[in-house]
A tleap script that builds the chain and sets N, CA, C and O, in Angstrom:
source leaprc.protein.ff14SB
mol = sequence {
  NMET ALA ASN ASN ASN ASN ASP LYS MET SER
  ARG GLU GLU ALA GLY ARG LYS GLY GLY GLU
  ALA THR ALA LYS ASN HIE ASP LYS GLU PHE
  TYR GLN GLU ILE GLY LYS LYS GLY GLY GLU
  ALA THR VAL LYS ASN HIE ASP LYS GLU PHE
  TYR GLN GLU ILE GLY GLU LYS GLY GLY GLU
  ALA ARG ALA LYS GLN ARG ASP ASN CASP
}
set mol.1.N position { 16.808 -2.407 14.579 }
set mol.1.CA position { 15.685 -2.639 15.466 }
set mol.1.C position { 15.436 -4.130 15.595 }
set mol.1.O position { 15.200 -4.810 14.597 }
set mol.2.N position { 15.483 -4.622 16.765 }
set mol.2.CA position { 15.241 -6.032 16.988 }
set mol.2.C position { 13.906 -6.204 17.700 }
set mol.2.O position { 13.495 -5.341 18.476 }
set mol.3.N position { 13.241 -7.299 17.442 }
set mol.3.CA position { 11.986 -7.625 18.076 }
set mol.3.C position { 12.275 -8.580 19.222 }
set mol.3.O position { 12.947 -9.591 19.019 }
set mol.4.N position { 11.795 -8.290 20.400 }
set mol.4.CA position { 12.073 -9.067 21.608 }
set mol.4.C position { 13.552 -8.963 21.965 }
set mol.4.O position { 14.240 -8.042 21.526 }
set mol.5.N position { 14.033 -9.908 22.759 }
set mol.5.CA position { 15.428 -9.867 23.185 }
set mol.5.C position { 16.303 -10.869 22.450 }
set mol.5.O position { 17.484 -10.997 22.771 }
set mol.6.N position { 15.761 -11.574 21.484 }
set mol.6.CA position { 16.525 -12.634 20.820 }
set mol.6.C position { 17.067 -12.206 19.460 }
set mol.6.O position { 17.378 -13.055 18.625 }
set mol.7.N position { 17.181 -10.920 19.231 }
set mol.7.CA position { 17.771 -10.362 18.014 }
set mol.7.C position { 17.065 -10.754 16.724 }
set mol.7.O position { 17.661 -10.665 15.651 }
set mol.8.N position { 15.818 -11.182 16.801 }
set mol.8.CA position { 15.063 -11.462 15.578 }
set mol.8.C position { 14.565 -10.151 14.992 }
set mol.8.O position { 14.228 -9.220 15.722 }
set mol.9.N position { 14.523 -10.090 13.692 }
set mol.9.CA position { 14.055 -8.905 12.991 }
set mol.9.C position { 12.527 -8.837 13.101 }
set mol.9.O position { 11.846 -9.856 12.986 }
set mol.10.N position { 12.001 -7.650 13.319 }
set mol.10.CA position { 10.550 -7.492 13.375 }
set mol.10.C position { 9.975 -7.643 11.967 }
set mol.10.O position { 10.685 -7.499 10.972 }
set mol.11.N position { 8.712 -7.929 11.906 }
set mol.11.CA position { 8.027 -8.059 10.616 }
set mol.11.C position { 8.080 -6.739 9.856 }
set mol.11.O position { 8.257 -6.714 8.638 }
set mol.12.N position { 7.924 -5.648 10.590 }
set mol.12.CA position { 7.976 -4.323 9.969 }
set mol.12.C position { 9.348 -4.057 9.354 }
set mol.12.O position { 9.449 -3.577 8.225 }
set mol.13.N position { 10.405 -4.374 10.107 }
set mol.13.CA position { 11.752 -4.150 9.596 }
set mol.13.C position { 12.041 -5.042 8.394 }
set mol.13.O position { 12.660 -4.600 7.426 }
set mol.14.N position { 11.597 -6.292 8.451 }
set mol.14.CA position { 11.814 -7.209 7.330 }
set mol.14.C position { 11.106 -6.695 6.079 }
set mol.14.O position { 11.656 -6.753 4.979 }
set mol.15.N position { 9.890 -6.195 6.250 }
set mol.15.CA position { 9.148 -5.647 5.115 }
set mol.15.C position { 9.832 -4.429 4.529 }
set mol.15.O position { 9.916 -4.279 3.310 }
set mol.16.N position { 10.318 -3.562 5.395 }
set mol.16.CA position { 11.014 -2.362 4.927 }
set mol.16.C position { 12.266 -2.729 4.153 }
set mol.16.O position { 12.522 -2.186 3.079 }
set mol.17.N position { 13.049 -3.654 4.703 }
set mol.17.CA position { 14.288 -4.065 4.027 }
set mol.17.C position { 13.982 -4.737 2.688 }
set mol.17.O position { 14.681 -4.512 1.701 }
set mol.18.N position { 12.945 -5.555 2.662 }
set mol.18.CA position { 12.556 -6.208 1.420 }
set mol.18.C position { 12.105 -5.202 0.377 }
set mol.18.O position { 12.437 -5.328 -0.802 }
set mol.19.N position { 11.346 -4.202 0.812 }
set mol.19.CA position { 10.893 -3.165 -0.101 }
set mol.19.C position { 12.050 -2.358 -0.661 }
set mol.19.O position { 12.061 -2.012 -1.843 }
set mol.20.N position { 13.025 -2.058 0.189 }
set mol.20.CA position { 14.199 -1.315 -0.272 }
set mol.20.C position { 14.996 -2.128 -1.291 }
set mol.20.O position { 15.457 -1.588 -2.296 }
set mol.21.N position { 15.156 -3.426 -1.030 }
set mol.21.CA position { 15.894 -4.284 -1.955 }
set mol.21.C position { 15.169 -4.383 -3.297 }
set mol.21.O position { 15.800 -4.338 -4.353 }
set mol.22.N position { 13.855 -4.517 -3.252 }
set mol.22.CA position { 13.071 -4.598 -4.481 }
set mol.22.C position { 13.184 -3.295 -5.267 }
set mol.22.O position { 13.331 -3.314 -6.489 }
set mol.23.N position { 13.115 -2.167 -4.567 }
set mol.23.CA position { 13.212 -0.869 -5.237 }
set mol.23.C position { 14.554 -0.701 -5.948 }
set mol.23.O position { 14.621 -0.058 -6.995 }
set mol.24.N position { 15.609 -1.266 -5.396 }
set mol.24.CA position { 16.923 -1.166 -6.025 }
set mol.24.C position { 16.992 -1.980 -7.315 }
set mol.24.O position { 17.765 -1.658 -8.218 }
set mol.25.N position { 16.184 -3.030 -7.394 }
set mol.25.CA position { 16.244 -3.949 -8.531 }
set mol.25.C position { 15.247 -3.654 -9.642 }
set mol.25.O position { 15.317 -4.260 -10.711 }
set mol.26.N position { 14.320 -2.733 -9.408 }
set mol.26.CA position { 13.272 -2.473 -10.399 }
set mol.26.C position { 13.134 -0.983 -10.665 }
set mol.26.O position { 13.435 -0.151 -9.810 }
set mol.27.N position { 12.670 -0.662 -11.876 }
set mol.27.CA position { 12.500 0.728 -12.266 }
set mol.27.C position { 11.025 1.140 -12.225 }
set mol.27.O position { 10.151 0.349 -11.868 }
set mol.28.N position { 10.777 2.376 -12.593 }
set mol.28.CA position { 9.435 2.946 -12.570 }
set mol.28.C position { 8.456 2.125 -13.401 }
set mol.28.O position { 7.314 1.919 -12.992 }
set mol.29.N position { 8.893 1.660 -14.554 }
set mol.29.CA position { 8.005 0.895 -15.442 }
set mol.29.C position { 7.533 -0.403 -14.774 }
set mol.29.O position { 6.391 -0.822 -14.964 }
set mol.30.N position { 8.403 -1.026 -14.003 }
set mol.30.CA position { 8.037 -2.250 -13.282 }
set mol.30.C position { 6.854 -1.974 -12.362 }
set mol.30.O position { 5.873 -2.717 -12.360 }
set mol.31.N position { 6.953 -0.899 -11.580 }
set mol.31.CA position { 5.888 -0.572 -10.640 }
set mol.31.C position { 4.620 -0.136 -11.353 }
set mol.31.O position { 3.520 -0.416 -10.876 }
set mol.32.N position { 4.750 0.544 -12.487 }
set mol.32.CA position { 3.574 0.911 -13.268 }
set mol.32.C position { 2.856 -0.336 -13.771 }
set mol.32.O position { 1.627 -0.407 -13.736 }
set mol.33.N position { 3.613 -1.304 -14.232 }
set mol.33.CA position { 3.023 -2.542 -14.762 }
set mol.33.C position { 2.316 -3.349 -13.682 }
set mol.33.O position { 1.205 -3.833 -13.902 }
set mol.34.N position { 2.946 -3.501 -12.511 }
set mol.34.CA position { 2.280 -4.289 -11.469 }
set mol.34.C position { 1.067 -3.532 -10.924 }
set mol.34.O position { 0.083 -4.149 -10.516 }
set mol.35.N position { 1.133 -2.202 -10.915 }
set mol.35.CA position { -0.025 -1.409 -10.505 }
set mol.35.C position { -1.175 -1.579 -11.475 }
set mol.35.O position { -2.331 -1.695 -11.067 }
set mol.36.N position { -0.864 -1.592 -12.739 }
set mol.36.CA position { -1.883 -1.782 -13.776 }
set mol.36.C position { -2.538 -3.157 -13.639 }
set mol.36.O position { -3.760 -3.284 -13.706 }
set mol.37.N position { -1.707 -4.178 -13.447 }
set mol.37.CA position { -2.244 -5.534 -13.286 }
set mol.37.C position { -3.128 -5.634 -12.050 }
set mol.37.O position { -4.185 -6.264 -12.086 }
set mol.38.N position { -2.699 -5.017 -10.967 }
set mol.38.CA position { -3.503 -5.026 -9.744 }
set mol.38.C position { -4.821 -4.308 -9.925 }
set mol.38.O position { -5.860 -4.763 -9.447 }
set mol.39.N position { -4.775 -3.187 -10.616 }
set mol.39.CA position { -6.006 -2.451 -10.887 }
set mol.39.C position { -6.972 -3.240 -11.743 }
set mol.39.O position { -8.177 -3.236 -11.490 }
set mol.40.N position { -6.452 -3.917 -12.754 }
set mol.40.CA position { -7.305 -4.740 -13.620 }
set mol.40.C position { -7.929 -5.891 -12.843 }
set mol.40.O position { -9.102 -6.212 -13.036 }
set mol.41.N position { -7.146 -6.512 -11.966 }
set mol.41.CA position { -7.662 -7.623 -11.161 }
set mol.41.C position { -8.740 -7.130 -10.190 }
set mol.41.O position { -9.742 -7.812 -9.973 }
set mol.42.N position { -8.535 -5.967 -9.618 }
set mol.42.CA position { -9.501 -5.417 -8.673 }
set mol.42.C position { -10.816 -5.088 -9.362 }
set mol.42.O position { -11.888 -5.350 -8.816 }
set mol.43.N position { -10.741 -4.520 -10.554 }
set mol.43.CA position { -11.951 -4.172 -11.303 }
set mol.43.C position { -12.787 -5.417 -11.576 }
set mol.43.O position { -14.017 -5.360 -11.542 }
set mol.44.N position { -12.138 -6.523 -11.843 }
set mol.44.CA position { -12.864 -7.770 -12.127 }
set mol.44.C position { -13.598 -8.283 -10.891 }
set mol.44.O position { -14.602 -8.985 -11.012 }
set mol.45.N position { -13.101 -7.937 -9.704 }
set mol.45.CA position { -13.657 -8.486 -8.467 }
set mol.45.C position { -14.602 -7.549 -7.719 }
set mol.45.O position { -15.179 -7.947 -6.708 }
set mol.46.N position { -14.773 -6.311 -8.191 }
set mol.46.CA position { -15.603 -5.350 -7.470 }
set mol.46.C position { -16.503 -4.583 -8.427 }
set mol.46.O position { -16.209 -4.421 -9.611 }
set mol.47.N position { -17.618 -4.117 -7.860 }
set mol.47.CA position { -18.577 -3.366 -8.667 }
set mol.47.C position { -18.505 -1.867 -8.361 }
set mol.47.O position { -17.697 -1.421 -7.546 }
set mol.48.N position { -19.357 -1.115 -9.022 }
set mol.48.CA position { -19.375 0.343 -8.901 }
set mol.48.C position { -19.583 0.780 -7.450 }
set mol.48.O position { -18.960 1.741 -7.001 }
set mol.49.N position { -20.441 0.094 -6.724 }
set mol.49.CA position { -20.744 0.469 -5.343 }
set mol.49.C position { -19.503 0.351 -4.453 }
set mol.49.O position { -19.319 1.153 -3.538 }
set mol.50.N position { -18.671 -0.624 -4.712 }
set mol.50.CA position { -17.431 -0.797 -3.950 }
set mol.50.C position { -16.570 0.456 -4.085 }
set mol.50.O position { -16.083 0.983 -3.085 }
set mol.51.N position { -16.383 0.930 -5.296 }
set mol.51.CA position { -15.542 2.109 -5.528 }
set mol.51.C position { -16.173 3.367 -4.957 }
set mol.51.O position { -15.466 4.250 -4.472 }
set mol.52.N position { -17.493 3.458 -5.008 }
set mol.52.CA position { -18.169 4.610 -4.413 }
set mol.52.C position { -17.946 4.631 -2.902 }
set mol.52.O position { -17.696 5.682 -2.312 }
set mol.53.N position { -18.041 3.464 -2.294 }
set mol.53.CA position { -17.868 3.369 -0.838 }
set mol.53.C position { -16.447 3.725 -0.412 }
set mol.53.O position { -16.262 4.485 0.539 }
set mol.54.N position { -15.444 3.187 -1.102 }
set mol.54.CA position { -14.074 3.499 -0.688 }
set mol.54.C position { -13.727 4.953 -0.998 }
set mol.54.O position { -12.940 5.568 -0.279 }
set mol.55.N position { -14.304 5.502 -2.054 }
set mol.55.CA position { -14.091 6.912 -2.354 }
set mol.55.C position { -14.688 7.809 -1.281 }
set mol.55.O position { -14.088 8.807 -0.883 }
set mol.56.N position { -15.857 7.445 -0.826 }
set mol.56.CA position { -16.519 8.204 0.234 }
set mol.56.C position { -15.704 8.137 1.526 }
set mol.56.O position { -15.511 9.153 2.192 }
set mol.57.N position { -15.231 6.950 1.876 }
set mol.57.CA position { -14.422 6.792 3.088 }
set mol.57.C position { -13.138 7.618 2.990 }
set mol.57.O position { -12.736 8.265 3.957 }
set mol.58.N position { -12.510 7.593 1.843 }
set mol.58.CA position { -11.296 8.377 1.651 }
set mol.58.C position { -11.558 9.863 1.757 }
set mol.58.O position { -10.772 10.601 2.351 }
set mol.59.N position { -12.656 10.299 1.186 }
set mol.59.CA position { -13.026 11.710 1.260 }
set mol.59.C position { -13.301 12.152 2.686 }
set mol.59.O position { -12.910 13.247 3.091 }
set mol.60.N position { -13.979 11.295 3.452 }
set mol.60.CA position { -14.261 11.619 4.853 }
set mol.60.C position { -12.972 11.681 5.668 }
set mol.60.O position { -12.798 12.572 6.499 }
set mol.61.N position { -12.075 10.735 5.427 }
set mol.61.CA position { -10.804 10.719 6.149 }
set mol.61.C position { -9.993 11.965 5.828 }
set mol.61.O position { -9.377 12.555 6.716 }
set mol.62.N position { -9.992 12.365 4.571 }
set mol.62.CA position { -9.234 13.559 4.163 }
set mol.62.C position { -9.843 14.815 4.772 }
set mol.62.O position { -9.115 15.721 5.177 }
set mol.63.N position { -11.170 14.881 4.841 }
set mol.63.CA position { -11.824 16.030 5.442 }
set mol.63.C position { -11.450 16.155 6.917 }
set mol.63.O position { -11.239 17.261 7.415 }
set mol.64.N position { -11.369 15.024 7.613 }
set mol.64.CA position { -10.960 15.044 9.024 }
set mol.64.C position { -9.522 15.533 9.165 }
set mol.64.O position { -9.205 16.281 10.091 }
set mol.65.N position { -8.661 15.116 8.257 }
set mol.65.CA position { -7.265 15.574 8.288 }
set mol.65.C position { -7.209 17.084 8.097 }
set mol.65.O position { -6.488 17.781 8.811 }
set mol.66.N position { -7.965 17.578 7.140 }
set mol.66.CA position { -7.975 19.012 6.855 }
set mol.66.C position { -8.486 19.801 8.053 }
set mol.66.O position { -7.974 20.880 8.351 }
set mol.67.N position { -9.492 19.270 8.739 }
set mol.67.CA position { -10.053 19.947 9.903 }
set mol.67.C position { -9.044 20.025 11.050 }
set mol.67.O position { -9.104 20.935 11.876 }
set mol.68.N position { -8.122 19.066 11.094 }
set mol.68.CA position { -7.126 19.037 12.169 }
set mol.68.C position { -5.882 19.839 11.842 }
set mol.68.O position { -5.033 20.032 12.712 }
set mol.69.N position { -5.752 20.308 10.619 }
set mol.69.CA position { -4.565 21.085 10.220 }
set mol.69.C position { -4.613 22.501 10.734 }
set mol.69.O position { -3.693 23.280 10.485 }
savepdb mol mol.pdb
quit
Protein backbone atom coordinates (compact mmCIF):
# COMPACT_ATOMS: atom_id res chain seq x y z
CA UNK A 1 0.00 0.00 0.00
CA UNK A 2 1.49 3.27 -1.04
CA UNK A 3 0.41 6.72 0.09
CA UNK A 4 -0.13 9.18 -2.78
CA UNK A 5 1.50 8.49 -6.13
CA UNK A 6 5.14 8.79 -5.07
CA UNK A 7 5.46 5.29 -3.57
CA UNK A 8 5.92 6.57 -0.02
CA UNK A 9 4.74 4.26 2.72
CA UNK A 10 1.70 5.45 4.66
CA UNK A 11 2.03 6.12 8.37
CA UNK A 12 -0.37 3.26 9.04
CA UNK A 13 1.68 0.81 6.98
CA UNK A 14 4.93 1.95 8.60
CA UNK A 15 3.42 1.44 12.05
CA UNK A 16 2.14 -2.00 11.15
CA UNK A 17 5.51 -3.08 9.75
CA UNK A 18 7.31 -1.70 12.79
CA UNK A 19 4.95 -3.52 15.12
CA UNK A 20 5.46 -6.78 13.26
CA UNK A 21 9.25 -6.40 13.41
CA UNK A 22 9.13 -5.63 17.13
CA UNK A 23 6.89 -8.64 17.77
CA UNK A 24 9.43 -10.90 16.06
CA UNK A 25 12.20 -9.64 18.34
CA UNK A 26 10.42 -9.76 21.70
CA UNK A 27 8.58 -12.35 23.76
CA UNK A 28 5.51 -12.27 25.99
CA UNK A 29 7.53 -11.23 29.05
CA UNK A 30 8.81 -8.13 27.23
CA UNK A 31 5.26 -6.95 26.57
CA UNK A 32 4.18 -7.77 30.12
CA UNK A 33 7.04 -5.68 31.50
CA UNK A 34 6.39 -2.63 29.33
CA UNK A 35 2.67 -2.91 30.12
CA UNK A 36 3.44 -2.98 33.82
CA UNK A 37 5.71 0.06 33.52
CA UNK A 38 3.06 1.94 31.56
CA UNK A 39 0.42 1.09 34.11
CA UNK A 40 2.61 2.27 36.97
CA UNK A 41 3.36 5.54 35.17
CA UNK A 42 -0.33 6.12 34.46
CA UNK A 43 -1.32 5.53 38.08
CA UNK A 44 1.15 8.22 39.16
CA UNK A 45 -0.43 10.74 36.78
CA UNK A 46 -4.16 10.09 37.33
CA UNK A 47 -6.61 9.90 40.19
CA UNK A 48 -9.57 7.66 41.01
CA UNK A 49 -12.01 9.88 39.09
CA UNK A 50 -9.99 9.45 35.89
CA UNK A 51 -10.34 5.67 36.05
CA UNK A 52 -14.03 5.90 36.91
CA UNK A 53 -14.62 8.12 33.88
CA UNK A 54 -12.77 5.92 31.40
CA UNK A 55 -14.46 2.83 32.84
CA UNK A 56 -17.85 4.42 32.38
CA UNK A 57 -17.03 5.42 28.79
CA UNK A 58 -15.85 1.91 28.02
CA UNK A 59 -18.97 0.41 29.53
CA UNK A 60 -21.20 2.71 27.49
CA UNK A 61 -19.32 1.91 24.29
CA UNK A 62 -19.61 -1.83 24.96
CA UNK A 63 -23.33 -1.52 25.67
CA UNK A 64 -23.81 0.20 22.30
CA UNK A 65 -21.89 -2.61 20.59
CA UNK A 66 -24.07 -5.21 22.28
CA UNK A 67 -27.23 -3.37 21.23
CA UNK A 68 -26.06 -3.45 17.60
CA UNK A 69 -25.28 -7.19 17.60
